[in-house]
C-alpha positions as CSV (number, residue, x, y, z in Angstrom):
1,A,-103.8,-10.5,125.6
2,M,-101.5,-11.2,122.7
3,A,-100.4,-14.4,124.4
4,G,-104.0,-15.6,124.4
5,R,-104.7,-14.7,128.1
6,A,-107.5,-12.3,128.0
7,E,-108.5,-12.8,131.7
8,P,-106.0,-10.3,133.2
9,L,-107.2,-7.6,130.8
10,E,-110.8,-8.4,131.4
11,R,-110.1,-8.0,135.2
12,I,-108.6,-4.6,134.5
13,V,-111.6,-3.6,132.5
14,R,-113.9,-4.8,135.2
15,D,-112.0,-3.4,138.2
16,A,-110.2,-0.2,137.0
17,T,-110.7,2.6,139.6
18,G,-109.1,5.8,140.6
19,P,-108.5,9.0,138.8
20,A,-107.2,7.2,135.7
21,G,-109.6,4.3,135.9
22,D,-111.6,5.3,132.8
23,V,-108.5,5.7,130.7
24,V,-107.0,2.4,132.0
25,R,-110.2,0.6,131.2
26,E,-110.4,2.1,127.7
27,V,-106.7,1.1,126.9
28,A,-107.3,-2.4,128.3
29,E,-110.4,-2.8,126.1
30,G,-108.4,-1.6,123.1
31,F,-105.6,-4.0,123.6
32,N,-108.0,-6.8,124.3
33,A,-109.9,-6.0,121.0
34,F,-106.5,-5.8,119.2
35,A,-105.6,-9.3,120.4
36,R,-108.9,-10.6,119.1
37,A,-108.2,-9.0,115.7
38,D,-111.2,-6.7,116.2
39,Y,-109.3,-3.8,114.8
40,K,-112.2,-1.4,114.5
41,S,-113.1,-1.7,118.2
42,A,-109.4,-1.6,119.1
43,A,-108.9,1.7,117.1
44,Q,-112.0,3.2,118.7
45,A,-110.9,2.5,122.2
46,L,-107.2,3.4,121.8
47,V,-107.8,6.5,119.8
48,G,-110.4,7.5,122.3
49,A,-107.9,7.1,125.2
50,M,-105.1,9.0,123.5
51,P,-106.0,12.6,124.6
52,R,-106.0,11.4,128.2
53,N,-103.3,8.7,128.1
54,A,-100.8,10.8,130.1
55,Q,-103.1,10.2,133.1
56,V,-102.0,6.6,133.1
57,G,-98.4,7.7,133.8
58,G,-95.4,5.8,132.6
59,S,-92.7,6.8,130.1
60,R,-93.1,8.4,126.7
61,A,-92.3,5.0,125.2
62,Q,-95.2,3.4,127.1
63,R,-97.6,6.1,125.7
64,D,-96.1,5.6,122.3
65,L,-97.2,2.0,122.5
66,I,-100.8,3.2,122.8
67,A,-100.4,5.5,119.8
68,Y,-98.7,3.0,117.6
69,A,-101.2,0.3,118.5
70,A,-104.0,2.7,117.6
71,A,-102.3,3.5,114.3
72,A,-101.9,-0.2,113.6
73,A,-105.5,-0.9,114.4
74,L,-106.6,1.9,112.1
75,M,-104.5,0.6,109.3
76,R,-105.7,-2.9,109.7
77,S,-109.3,-1.7,109.8
78,G,-108.8,0.0,106.4
79,E,-108.2,3.6,107.6
80,P,-104.6,4.3,106.7
81,E,-105.2,8.0,106.3
82,R,-106.5,8.3,109.8
83,A,-103.5,6.3,111.0
84,E,-101.1,8.7,109.3
85,A,-102.9,11.7,110.7
86,L,-102.8,10.2,114.2
87,I,-99.0,9.7,114.0
88,A,-98.5,13.1,112.4
89,A,-100.4,14.8,115.2
90,F,-98.9,12.6,118.0
91,R,-95.3,12.4,116.7
92,P,-94.9,15.1,114.1
93,R,-91.1,14.7,113.8
94,R,-91.8,11.1,112.5
95,L,-93.1,12.5,109.2
96,N,-89.6,12.7,107.7
97,D,-88.3,9.6,109.3
98,P,-86.7,7.4,106.6
99,A,-88.1,4.3,108.3
100,R,-91.6,5.6,107.9
101,P,-92.6,3.6,104.8
102,T,-91.1,0.5,106.4
103,M,-93.1,1.1,109.5
104,R,-96.3,1.7,107.5
105,N,-95.8,-1.5,105.5
106,H,-95.2,-3.4,108.7
107,L,-98.3,-2.0,110.3
108,V,-100.5,-3.1,107.4
109,H,-99.3,-6.7,107.5
């Protein structure tokens, strides 16, 4: 999606099946919205998928991608407090990370 090729994600949204099909669809919709700079829709989809994102499988780093994309979408849609709360709940040890202000500034821009 970020490369301007929405068709593969649209196919996932349309064809997602199986036990994790609803979560896969929601994540795909979120990343598709993020690529279109529709951050409110991206945040809604990605935050909505987070409680069930372990169903998708993959590594912690892959699930972190969903969380940090959701936080970035929240920040870009004008909800920095929700973004901070999301990361605090999802990755509590990051609260004292010295890179946190840099990360926050990066997510806003």
